[in-house]
N, CA, C and O atoms as CSV, one atom per row, in Angstrom:
chain,resi,resn,atom,element,x,y,z
A,1,MET,N,N,-12.334,-11.335,5.423
A,1,MET,CA,C,-11.440,-10.193,5.381
A,1,MET,C,C,-10.928,-10.032,3.945
A,1,MET,O,O,-10.528,-10.996,3.293
A,2,GLU,N,N,-10.955,-8.810,3.489
A,2,GLU,CA,C,-10.471,-8.512,2.141
A,2,GLU,C,C,-8.946,-8.450,2.160
A,2,GLU,O,O,-8.362,-7.784,3.014
A,3,THR,N,N,-8.304,-9.138,1.229
A,3,THR,CA,C,-6.841,-9.155,1.182
A,3,THR,C,C,-6.274,-8.605,-0.120
A,3,THR,O,O,-5.071,-8.360,-0.216
A,4,VAL,N,N,-7.134,-8.408,-1.133
A,4,VAL,CA,C,-6.695,-7.862,-2.419
A,4,VAL,C,C,-7.575,-6.654,-2.743
A,4,VAL,O,O,-8.799,-6.713,-2.626
A,5,PHE,N,N,-6.936,-5.569,-3.149
A,5,PHE,CA,C,-7.635,-4.308,-3.387
A,5,PHE,C,C,-7.339,-3.811,-4.800
A,5,PHE,O,O,-6.189,-3.804,-5.238
A,6,GLU,N,N,-8.385,-3.397,-5.501
A,6,GLU,CA,C,-8.229,-2.858,-6.852
A,6,GLU,C,C,-7.884,-1.375,-6.768
A,6,GLU,O,O,-8.233,-0.692,-5.805
A,7,PHE,N,N,-7.196,-0.896,-7.794
A,7,PHE,CA,C,-6.861,0.526,-7.857
A,7,PHE,C,C,-6.846,0.987,-9.302
A,7,PHE,O,O,-6.795,0.186,-10.235
A,8,THR,N,N,-6.891,2.309,-9.460
A,8,THR,CA,C,-6.696,2.954,-10.752
A,8,THR,C,C,-5.621,4.020,-10.554
A,8,THR,O,O,-5.800,4.957,-9.776
A,9,LEU,N,N,-4.525,3.874,-11.250
A,9,LEU,CA,C,-3.428,4.838,-11.130
A,9,LEU,C,C,-3.850,6.192,-11.684
A,9,LEU,O,O,-4.563,6.255,-12.686
A,10,PRO,N,N,-3.420,7.271,-11.045
A,10,PRO,CA,C,-3.799,8.606,-11.539
A,10,PRO,C,C,-3.229,8.927,-12.925
A,10,PRO,O,O,-3.907,9.568,-13.728
A,11,LYS,N,N,-2.017,8.502,-13.215
A,11,LYS,CA,C,-1.391,8.770,-14.517
A,11,LYS,C,C,-1.354,7.509,-15.382
A,11,LYS,O,O,-1.762,7.537,-16.543
A,12,GLY,N,N,-0.871,6.418,-14.821
A,12,GLY,CA,C,-0.785,5.161,-15.538
A,12,GLY,C,C,0.637,4.809,-15.910
A,12,GLY,O,O,1.484,5.684,-16.097
A,13,TYR,N,N,0.888,3.517,-16.016
A,13,TYR,CA,C,2.196,3.018,-16.439
A,13,TYR,C,C,2.244,3.040,-17.956
A,13,TYR,O,O,1.364,2.488,-18.617
A,14,MET,N,N,3.274,3.681,-18.512
A,14,MET,CA,C,3.412,3.729,-19.965
A,14,MET,C,C,4.417,2.667,-20.400
A,14,MET,O,O,5.589,2.706,-20.025
A,15,ASP,N,N,3.929,1.711,-21.204
A,15,ASP,CA,C,4.808,0.640,-21.660
A,15,ASP,C,C,5.653,1.104,-22.848
A,15,ASP,O,O,5.554,2.249,-23.287
A,16,GLY,N,N,6.478,0.200,-23.355
A,16,GLY,CA,C,7.383,0.508,-24.460
A,16,GLY,C,C,6.688,0.902,-25.754
A,16,GLY,O,O,7.299,1.529,-26.620
A,17,ASN,N,N,5.400,0.536,-25.895
A,17,ASN,CA,C,4.628,0.896,-27.086
A,17,ASN,C,C,3.845,2.191,-26.914
A,17,ASN,O,O,3.090,2.589,-27.802
A,18,GLY,N,N,4.025,2.850,-25.768
A,18,GLY,CA,C,3.316,4.103,-25.506
A,18,GLY,C,C,1.902,3.915,-24.980
A,18,GLY,O,O,1.147,4.882,-24.876
A,19,GLU,N,N,1.530,2.674,-24.644
A,19,GLU,CA,C,0.195,2.419,-24.092
A,19,GLU,C,C,0.191,2.655,-22.590
A,19,GLU,O,O,1.148,2.314,-21.894
A,20,LEU,N,N,-0.904,3.249,-22.091
A,20,LEU,CA,C,-1.065,3.476,-20.656
A,20,LEU,C,C,-1.840,2.328,-20.034
A,20,LEU,O,O,-2.815,1.832,-20.598
A,21,HIS,N,N,-1.386,1.921,-18.862
A,21,HIS,CA,C,-2.040,0.872,-18.084
A,21,HIS,C,C,-2.351,1.470,-16.714
A,21,HIS,O,O,-1.436,1.849,-15.982
A,22,LYS,N,N,-3.623,1.558,-16.366
A,22,LYS,CA,C,-4.011,2.254,-15.136
A,22,LYS,C,C,-4.576,1.356,-14.046
A,22,LYS,O,O,-4.349,1.613,-12.863
A,23,ARG,N,N,-5.303,0.316,-14.413
A,23,ARG,CA,C,-5.979,-0.502,-13.412
A,23,ARG,C,C,-5.068,-1.607,-12.901
A,23,ARG,O,O,-4.269,-2.172,-13.647
A,24,GLY,N,N,-5.206,-1.904,-11.608
A,24,GLY,CA,C,-4.378,-2.960,-11.043
A,24,GLY,C,C,-4.929,-3.463,-9.731
A,24,GLY,O,O,-6.027,-3.097,-9.311
A,25,LYS,N,N,-4.136,-4.317,-9.087
A,25,LYS,CA,C,-4.512,-4.901,-7.795
A,25,LYS,C,C,-3.300,-4.928,-6.879
A,25,LYS,O,O,-2.169,-5.150,-7.310
A,26,MET,N,N,-3.575,-4.693,-5.594
A,26,MET,CA,C,-2.552,-4.773,-4.559
A,26,MET,C,C,-3.077,-5.677,-3.451
A,26,MET,O,O,-4.239,-5.585,-3.053
A,27,ARG,N,N,-2.200,-6.552,-2.960
A,27,ARG,CA,C,-2.585,-7.418,-1.846
A,27,ARG,C,C,-1.988,-6.888,-0.552
A,27,ARG,O,O,-1.074,-6.063,-0.561
A,28,LEU,N,N,-2.519,-7.375,0.552
A,28,LEU,CA,C,-1.946,-7.032,1.849
A,28,LEU,C,C,-0.514,-7.549,1.923
A,28,LEU,O,O,-0.192,-8.593,1.356
A,29,ALA,N,N,0.330,-6.823,2.615
A,29,ALA,CA,C,1.724,-7.228,2.781
A,29,ALA,C,C,1.847,-8.265,3.891
A,29,ALA,O,O,1.047,-8.295,4.826
A,30,THR,N,N,2.851,-9.100,3.770
A,30,THR,CA,C,3.171,-10.056,4.826
A,30,THR,C,C,4.498,-9.656,5.466
A,30,THR,O,O,5.237,-8.828,4.933
A,31,ALA,N,N,4.779,-10.251,6.600
A,31,ALA,CA,C,6.072,-10.000,7.239
A,31,ALA,C,C,7.203,-10.438,6.317
A,31,ALA,O,O,8.249,-9.792,6.256
A,32,ALA,N,N,6.988,-11.539,5.600
A,32,ALA,CA,C,8.019,-12.037,4.678
A,32,ALA,C,C,8.315,-11.031,3.564
A,32,ALA,O,O,9.459,-10.911,3.126
A,33,ASP,N,N,7.284,-10.307,3.103
A,33,ASP,CA,C,7.510,-9.283,2.077
A,33,ASP,C,C,8.484,-8.230,2.588
A,33,ASP,O,O,9.432,-7.854,1.899
A,34,GLU,N,N,8.238,-7.767,3.788
A,34,GLU,CA,C,9.073,-6.708,4.365
A,34,GLU,C,C,10.492,-7.218,4.641
A,34,GLU,O,O,11.475,-6.537,4.348
A,35,ILE,N,N,10.584,-8.412,5.203
A,35,ILE,CA,C,11.901,-8.956,5.559
A,35,ILE,C,C,12.732,-9.240,4.312
A,35,ILE,O,O,13.903,-8.868,4.247
A,36,SER,N,N,12.130,-9.895,3.325
A,36,SER,CA,C,12.906,-10.222,2.118
A,36,SER,C,C,13.321,-8.962,1.370
A,36,SER,O,O,14.390,-8.922,0.761
A,37,ALA,N,N,12.484,-7.941,1.413
A,37,ALA,CA,C,12.851,-6.679,0.743
A,37,ALA,C,C,14.087,-6.050,1.371
A,37,ALA,O,O,14.907,-5.464,0.665
A,38,THR,N,N,14.233,-6.164,2.689
A,38,THR,CA,C,15.399,-5.570,3.350
A,38,THR,C,C,16.690,-6.300,2.995
A,38,THR,O,O,17.782,-5.758,3.168
A,39,ARG,N,N,16.564,-7.537,2.495
A,39,ARG,CA,C,17.745,-8.326,2.102
A,39,ARG,C,C,18.097,-8.176,0.626
A,39,ARG,O,O,19.126,-8.679,0.173
A,40,ASP,N,N,17.247,-7.489,-0.117
A,40,ASP,CA,C,17.471,-7.317,-1.552
A,40,ASP,C,C,18.752,-6.501,-1.770
A,40,ASP,O,O,18.943,-5.480,-1.110
A,41,PRO,N,N,19.628,-6.930,-2.681
A,41,PRO,CA,C,20.889,-6.206,-2.913
A,41,PRO,C,C,20.693,-4.742,-3.296
A,41,PRO,O,O,21.510,-3.893,-2.939
A,42,ARG,N,N,19.607,-4.442,-4.025
A,42,ARG,CA,C,19.356,-3.044,-4.411
A,42,ARG,C,C,19.051,-2.196,-3.184
A,42,ARG,O,O,19.423,-1.023,-3.132
A,43,VAL,N,N,18.381,-2.778,-2.201
A,43,VAL,CA,C,18.055,-2.057,-0.964
A,43,VAL,C,C,19.301,-1.923,-0.099
A,43,VAL,O,O,19.520,-0.885,0.524
A,44,LEU,N,N,20.117,-2.976,-0.062
A,44,LEU,CA,C,21.350,-2.919,0.730
A,44,LEU,C,C,22.282,-1.823,0.234
A,44,LEU,O,O,22.978,-1.196,1.032
A,45,SER,N,N,22.302,-1.586,-1.075
A,45,SER,CA,C,23.165,-0.528,-1.603
A,45,SER,C,C,22.481,0.838,-1.621
A,45,SER,O,O,23.155,1.866,-1.689
A,46,ASN,N,N,21.141,0.858,-1.562
A,46,ASN,CA,C,20.398,2.120,-1.564
A,46,ASN,C,C,19.086,1.920,-0.785
A,46,ASN,O,O,18.089,1.484,-1.362
A,47,PRO,N,N,19.080,2.234,0.522
A,47,PRO,CA,C,17.904,1.979,1.365
A,47,PRO,C,C,16.606,2.628,0.861
A,47,PRO,O,O,15.523,2.144,1.189
A,48,SER,N,N,16.686,3.701,0.081
A,48,SER,CA,C,15.457,4.316,-0.422
A,48,SER,C,C,14.770,3.449,-1.474
A,48,SER,O,O,13.641,3.738,-1.873
A,49,TYR,N,N,15.436,2.397,-1.923
A,49,TYR,CA,C,14.846,1.477,-2.888
A,49,TYR,C,C,13.871,0.496,-2.227
A,49,TYR,O,O,13.183,-0.253,-2.921
A,50,LEU,N,N,13.808,0.497,-0.902
A,50,LEU,CA,C,12.943,-0.427,-0.159
A,50,LEU,C,C,11.494,-0.335,-0.608
A,50,LEU,O,O,10.850,-1.362,-0.824
A,51,THR,N,N,10.974,0.864,-0.750
A,51,THR,CA,C,9.589,1.052,-1.168
A,51,THR,C,C,9.336,0.410,-2.527
A,51,THR,O,O,8.303,-0.227,-2.731
A,52,ILE,N,N,10.264,0.575,-3.444
A,52,ILE,CA,C,10.119,0.026,-4.792
A,52,ILE,C,C,10.041,-1.500,-4.732
A,52,ILE,O,O,9.191,-2.107,-5.384
A,53,VAL,N,N,10.921,-2.112,-3.957
A,53,VAL,CA,C,10.958,-3.578,-3.867
A,53,VAL,C,C,9.689,-4.109,-3.200
A,53,VAL,O,O,9.110,-5.090,-3.666
A,54,VAL,N,N,9.257,-3.475,-2.124
A,54,VAL,CA,C,8.045,-3.934,-1.440
A,54,VAL,C,C,6.838,-3.801,-2.359
A,54,VAL,O,O,6.044,-4.735,-2.470
A,55,LEU,N,N,6.688,-2.661,-3.017
A,55,LEU,CA,C,5.556,-2.493,-3.939
A,55,LEU,C,C,5.626,-3.499,-5.080
A,55,LEU,O,O,4.592,-3.967,-5.556
A,56,GLY,N,N,6.826,-3.836,-5.521
A,56,GLY,CA,C,6.981,-4.847,-6.563
A,56,GLY,C,C,6.483,-6.216,-6.128
A,56,GLY,O,O,6.138,-7.048,-6.968
A,57,LYS,N,N,6.444,-6.454,-4.826
A,57,LYS,CA,C,5.939,-7.719,-4.290
A,57,LYS,C,C,4.428,-7.699,-4.095
A,57,LYS,O,O,3.760,-8.697,-4.365
A,58,VAL,N,N,3.874,-6.568,-3.625
A,58,VAL,CA,C,2.452,-6.544,-3.247
A,58,VAL,C,C,1.527,-6.075,-4.362
A,58,VAL,O,O,0.330,-6.358,-4.318
A,59,VAL,N,N,2.049,-5.368,-5.360
A,59,VAL,CA,C,1.222,-5.036,-6.524
A,59,VAL,C,C,1.220,-6.291,-7.385
A,59,VAL,O,O,2.220,-6.621,-8.021
A,60,THR,N,N,0.097,-6.980,-7.398
A,60,THR,CA,C,0.021,-8.283,-8.047
A,60,THR,C,C,-0.373,-8.191,-9.509
A,60,THR,O,O,-0.171,-9.136,-10.272
A,61,GLU,N,N,-0.934,-7.055,-9.900
A,61,GLU,CA,C,-1.401,-6.944,-11.283
A,61,GLU,C,C,-1.480,-5.490,-11.706
A,61,GLU,O,O,-1.948,-4.632,-10.958
A,62,ILE,N,N,-1.022,-5.232,-12.900
A,62,ILE,CA,C,-1.329,-3.993,-13.609
A,62,ILE,C,C,-1.879,-4.467,-14.944
A,62,ILE,O,O,-1.188,-5.114,-15.730
A,63,GLU,N,N,-3.131,-4.132,-15.176
A,63,GLU,CA,C,-3.871,-4.643,-16.320
A,63,GLU,C,C,-3.082,-4.482,-17.622
A,63,GLU,O,O,-2.591,-3.399,-17.942
A,64,GLY,N,N,-2.974,-5.593,-18.367
A,64,GLY,CA,C,-2.288,-5.570,-19.647
A,64,GLY,C,C,-0.821,-5.936,-19.586
A,64,GLY,O,O,-0.175,-6.078,-20.624
A,65,LEU,N,N,-0.276,-6.092,-18.367
A,65,LEU,CA,C,1.129,-6.480,-18.227
A,65,LEU,C,C,1.198,-7.933,-17.766
A,65,LEU,O,O,0.390,-8.353,-16.937
A,66,PRO,N,N,2.151,-8.707,-18.289
A,66,PRO,CA,C,2.227,-10.113,-17.894
A,66,PRO,C,C,2.621,-10.302,-16.426
A,66,PRO,O,O,2.122,-11.212,-15.764
A,67,THR,N,N,3.506,-9.455,-15.920
A,67,THR,CA,C,3.941,-9.524,-14.523
A,67,THR,C,C,4.226,-8.119,-14.013
A,67,THR,O,O,4.374,-7.173,-14.787
A,68,VAL,N,N,4.299,-8.005,-12.689
A,68,VAL,CA,C,4.695,-6.746,-12.058
A,68,VAL,C,C,5.918,-7.043,-11.201
A,68,VAL,O,O,5.951,-8.030,-10.467
A,69,SER,N,N,6.908,-6.190,-11.302
A,69,SER,CA,C,8.135,-6.349,-10.522
A,69,SER,C,C,8.630,-4.973,-10.100
A,69,SER,O,O,8.050,-3.947,-10.457
A,70,ALA,N,N,9.710,-4.977,-9.337
A,70,ALA,CA,C,10.318,-3.711,-8.935
A,70,ALA,C,C,10.734,-2.895,-10.153
A,70,ALA,O,O,10.682,-1.666,-10.121
A,71,ASN,N,N,11.146,-3.565,-11.225
A,71,ASN,CA,C,11.543,-2.845,-12.443
A,71,ASN,C,C,10.384,-2.067,-13.041
A,71,ASN,O,O,10.583,-0.973,-13.570
A,72,ILE,N,N,9.179,-2.611,-12.967
A,72,ILE,CA,C,7.985,-1.903,-13.453
A,72,ILE,C,C,7.678,-0.738,-12.513
A,72,ILE,O,O,7.416,0.376,-12.968
A,73,ILE,N,N,7.709,-0.993,-11.212
A,73,ILE,CA,C,7.371,0.043,-10.218
A,73,ILE,C,C,8.311,1.236,-10.349
A,73,ILE,O,O,7.870,2.379,-10.236
A,74,GLU,N,N,9.600,0.991,-10.586
A,74,GLU,CA,C,10.550,2.108,-10.665
A,74,GLU,C,C,10.342,2.955,-11.918
A,74,GLU,O,O,10.865,4.067,-11.998
A,75,ARG,N,N,9.599,2.460,-12.882
A,75,ARG,CA,C,9.341,3.239,-14.090
A,75,ARG,C,C,7.986,3.948,-14.062
A,75,ARG,O,O,7.573,4.527,-15.067
A,76,LEU,N,N,7.294,3.909,-12.925
A,76,LEU,CA,C,6.026,4.638,-12.794
A,76,LEU,C,C,6.286,6.130,-12.692
A,76,LEU,O,O,7.363,6.553,-12.271
A,77,PHE,N,N,5.306,6.917,-13.073
A,77,PHE,CA,C,5.372,8.356,-12.832
A,77,PHE,C,C,5.334,8.582,-11.325
A,77,PHE,O,O,4.767,7.772,-10.591
A,78,THR,N,N,5.927,9.669,-10.860
A,78,THR,CA,C,6.006,9.916,-9.416
A,78,THR,C,C,4.618,10.026,-8.774
A,78,THR,O,O,4.442,9.621,-7.625
A,79,ALA,N,N,3.640,10.561,-9.491
A,79,ALA,CA,C,2.281,10.649,-8.942
A,79,ALA,C,C,1.719,9.255,-8.682
A,79,ALA,O,O,1.020,9.046,-7.691
A,80,ASP,N,N,2.016,8.304,-9.558
A,80,ASP,CA,C,1.542,6.934,-9.383
A,80,ASP,C,C,2.272,6.236,-8.242
A,80,ASP,O,O,1.662,5.480,-7.487
A,81,LEU,N,N,3.559,6.481,-8.114
A,81,LEU,CA,C,4.319,5.907,-7.008
A,81,LEU,C,C,3.774,6.424,-5.681
A,81,LEU,O,O,3.573,5.648,-4.747
A,82,ALA,N,N,3.537,7.730,-5.593
A,82,ALA,CA,C,2.976,8.315,-4.365
A,82,ALA,C,C,1.600,7.724,-4.059
A,82,ALA,O,O,1.279,7.452,-2.902
A,83,PHE,N,N,0.794,7.528,-5.093
A,83,PHE,CA,C,-0.530,6.930,-4.936
A,83,PHE,C,C,-0.417,5.522,-4.344
A,83,PHE,O,O,-1.134,5.185,-3.401
A,84,LEU,N,N,0.480,4.705,-4.894
A,84,LEU,CA,C,0.639,3.336,-4.406
A,84,LEU,C,C,1.218,3.294,-2.997
A,84,LEU,O,O,0.836,2.439,-2.199
A,85,GLN,N,N,2.131,4.202,-2.683
A,85,GLN,CA,C,2.672,4.266,-1.323
A,85,GLN,C,C,1.563,4.590,-0.322
A,85,GLN,O,O,1.486,3.985,0.747
A,86,ASP,N,N,0.716,5.540,-0.675
A,86,ASP,CA,C,-0.400,5.912,0.197
A,86,ASP,C,C,-1.372,4.739,0.357
A,86,ASP,O,O,-1.824,4.447,1.464
A,87,MET,N,N,-1.684,4.082,-0.734
A,87,MET,CA,C,-2.586,2.932,-0.685
A,87,MET,C,C,-2.002,1.826,0.191
A,87,MET,O,O,-2.717,1.227,0.994
A,88,TYR,N,N,-0.715,1.556,0.041
A,88,TYR,CA,C,-0.035,0.547,0.847
A,88,TYR,C,C,-0.193,0.850,2.334
A,88,TYR,O,O,-0.509,-0.034,3.131
A,89,GLN,N,N,0.030,2.109,2.693
A,89,GLN,CA,C,-0.113,2.509,4.106
A,89,GLN,C,C,-1.545,2.320,4.592
A,89,GLN,O,O,-1.775,1.792,5.680
A,90,ARG,N,N,-2.500,2.752,3.784
A,90,ARG,CA,C,-3.908,2.670,4.206
A,90,ARG,C,C,-4.371,1.228,4.368
A,90,ARG,O,O,-5.034,0.920,5.358
A,91,ILE,N,N,-4.048,0.331,3.436
A,91,ILE,CA,C,-4.590,-1.027,3.546
A,91,ILE,C,C,-3.838,-1.887,4.554
A,91,ILE,O,O,-4.379,-2.883,5.034
A,92,ASN,N,N,-2.597,-1.522,4.885
A,92,ASN,CA,C,-1.813,-2.333,5.814
A,92,ASN,C,C,-1.792,-1.789,7.237
A,92,ASN,O,O,-1.334,-2.481,8.146
A,93,ASP,N,N,-2.267,-0.591,7.453
A,93,ASP,CA,C,-2.304,-0.038,8.808
A,93,ASP,C,C,-3.364,-0.750,9.635
A,93,ASP,O,O,-4.422,-1.130,9.135
A,94,VAL,N,N,-3.055,-0.916,10.900
A,94,VAL,CA,C,-4.023,-1.478,11.832
A,94,VAL,C,C,-4.921,-0.337,12.285
A,94,VAL,O,O,-4.449,0.731,12.674
A,95,GLU,N,N,-6.217,-0.583,12.227
A,95,GLU,CA,C,-7.138,0.456,12.661
A,95,GLU,C,C,-7.089,0.583,14.180
A,95,GLU,O,O,-6.977,-0.421,14.884
A,96,PRO,N,N,-7.172,1.814,14.690
A,96,PRO,CA,C,-7.127,1.988,16.140
A,96,PRO,C,C,-8.357,1.355,16.782
A,96,PRO,O,O,-9.442,1.359,16.201
A,97,PRO,N,N,-8.181,0.811,17.984
A,97,PRO,CA,C,-9.337,0.213,18.665
A,97,PRO,C,C,-10.368,1.284,19.017
A,97,PRO,O,O,-10.029,2.443,19.257
A,98,VAL,N,N,-11.628,0.868,19.042
A,98,VAL,CA,C,-12.701,1.801,19.389
A,98,VAL,C,C,-13.523,1.219,20.528
A,98,VAL,O,O,-13.591,0.005,20.719
A,99,LEU,N,N,-14.129,2.097,21.256
A,99,LEU,CA,C,-15.015,1.737,22.352
A,99,LEU,C,C,-16.403,2.226,21.974
A,99,LEU,O,O,-16.567,3.383,21.586
A,100,GLN,N,N,-17.392,1.372,22.081
A,100,GLN,CA,C,-18.755,1.819,21.809
A,100,GLN,C,C,-19.322,2.395,23.104
A,100,GLN,O,O,-19.251,1.777,24.166
A,101,ALA,N,N,-19.878,3.579,22.986
A,101,ALA,CA,C,-20.440,4.263,24.156
A,101,ALA,C,C,-21.811,4.817,23.783
A,101,ALA,O,O,-22.107,5.051,22.612
A,102,VAL,N,N,-22.635,5.019,24.796
A,102,VAL,CA,C,-23.970,5.576,24.591
A,102,VAL,C,C,-23.937,7.035,25.040
A,102,VAL,O,O,-23.519,7.351,26.154
A,103,CYS,N,N,-24.390,7.917,24.143
A,103,CYS,CA,C,-24.434,9.340,24.460
A,103,CYS,C,C,-25.441,9.546,25.582
A,103,CYS,O,O,-26.590,9.120,25.466
A,104,PRO,N,N,-25.027,10.193,26.665
A,104,PRO,CA,C,-25.945,10.392,27.793
A,104,PRO,C,C,-27.104,11.354,27.473
A,104,PRO,O,O,-28.128,11.324,28.156
A,105,LYS,N,N,-26.958,12.189,26.464
A,105,LYS,CA,C,-28.009,13.155,26.133
A,105,LYS,C,C,-29.048,12.583,25.181
A,105,LYS,O,O,-30.251,12.723,25.402
A,106,CYS,N,N,-28.562,11.919,24.089
A,106,CYS,CA,C,-29.514,11.473,23.062
A,106,CYS,C,C,-29.704,9.964,23.016
A,106,CYS,O,O,-30.627,9.478,22.363
A,107,GLY,N,N,-28.848,9.221,23.697
A,107,GLY,CA,C,-28.964,7.775,23.706
A,107,GLY,C,C,-28.370,7.090,22.484
A,107,GLY,O,O,-28.452,5.868,22.363
A,108,GLU,N,N,-27.773,7.855,21.577
A,108,GLU,CA,C,-27.179,7.280,20.378
A,108,GLU,C,C,-25.888,6.536,20.730
A,108,GLU,O,O,-25.096,6.992,21.555
A,109,VAL,N,N,-25.695,5.375,20.084
A,109,VAL,CA,C,-24.461,4.619,20.273
A,109,VAL,C,C,-23.408,5.205,19.334
A,109,VAL,O,O,-23.631,5.330,18.130
A,110,VAL,N,N,-22.268,5.559,19.900
A,110,VAL,CA,C,-21.183,6.147,19.117
A,110,VAL,C,C,-19.907,5.348,19.353
A,110,VAL,O,O,-19.739,4.704,20.389
A,111,GLU,N,N,-19.015,5.404,18.373
A,111,GLU,CA,C,-17.715,4.763,18.523
A,111,GLU,C,C,-16.678,5.828,18.861
A,111,GLU,O,O,-16.562,6.842,18.172
A,112,VAL,N,N,-15.935,5.584,19.924
A,112,VAL,CA,C,-14.923,6.520,20.389
A,112,VAL,C,C,-13.561,5.847,20.247
A,112,VAL,O,O,-13.329,4.798,20.848
A,113,PRO,N,N,-12.644,6.441,19.449
A,113,PRO,CA,C,-11.318,5.822,19.313
A,113,PRO,C,C,-10.572,5.851,20.636
A,113,PRO,O,O,-10.651,6.818,21.393
A,114,ILE,N,N,-9.849,4.773,20.896
A,114,ILE,CA,C,-9.041,4.697,22.113
A,114,ILE,C,C,-7.598,5.004,21.716
A,114,ILE,O,O,-7.011,4.307,20.888
A,115,ASN,N,N,-7.047,6.028,22.300
A,115,ASN,CA,C,-5.660,6.409,22.033
A,115,ASN,C,C,-4.800,5.980,23.202
A,115,ASN,O,O,-5.036,6.390,24.339
A,116,PHE,N,N,-3.801,5.153,22.925
A,116,PHE,CA,C,-2.887,4.704,23.957
A,116,PHE,C,C,-1.674,5.614,23.921
A,116,PHE,O,O,-1.055,5.792,22.872
A,117,THR,N,N,-1.336,6.186,25.058
A,117,THR,CA,C,-0.147,7.002,25.132
A,117,THR,C,C,0.724,6.481,26.263
A,117,THR,O,O,0.230,6.001,27.283
A,118,VAL,N,N,2.002,6.586,26.063
A,118,VAL,CA,C,2.936,6.150,27.087
A,118,VAL,C,C,3.565,7.388,27.685
A,118,VAL,O,O,4.149,8.212,26.981
A,119,GLU,N,N,3.439,7.505,28.970
A,119,GLU,CA,C,4.042,8.650,29.656
A,119,GLU,C,C,5.211,8.149,30.471
A,119,GLU,O,O,5.207,7.034,30.991
A,120,GLY,N,N,6.187,8.985,30.566
A,120,GLY,CA,C,7.319,8.469,31.326
A,120,GLY,C,C,8.295,9.465,31.670
A,120,GLY,O,O,9.297,9.152,32.312
């Protein structure tokens, strides 16, 4: 199972010298990442900071930077932040279960997503 994913930021992180850093890596999140982020003082005083703190934990590398932290994430361009938020959702979401079925007309094996709904 793949646990670390490479990315290229659409705009890039601009450091203090005006250099852009675009390539990086993000790992899968753990329960501890989410739980510890909710206890962070910055999140306790401003809940919208949760995304910044979590991304600061799971973005393990931005090429050319010694470390990545919430302070780096908060200085990204908004397009890059949106990109990383989307990537986080995609790599950490559980894929819906599928059922393999045989088409009665052509005999082709197809995968059919199973949608669970609760009625009540």
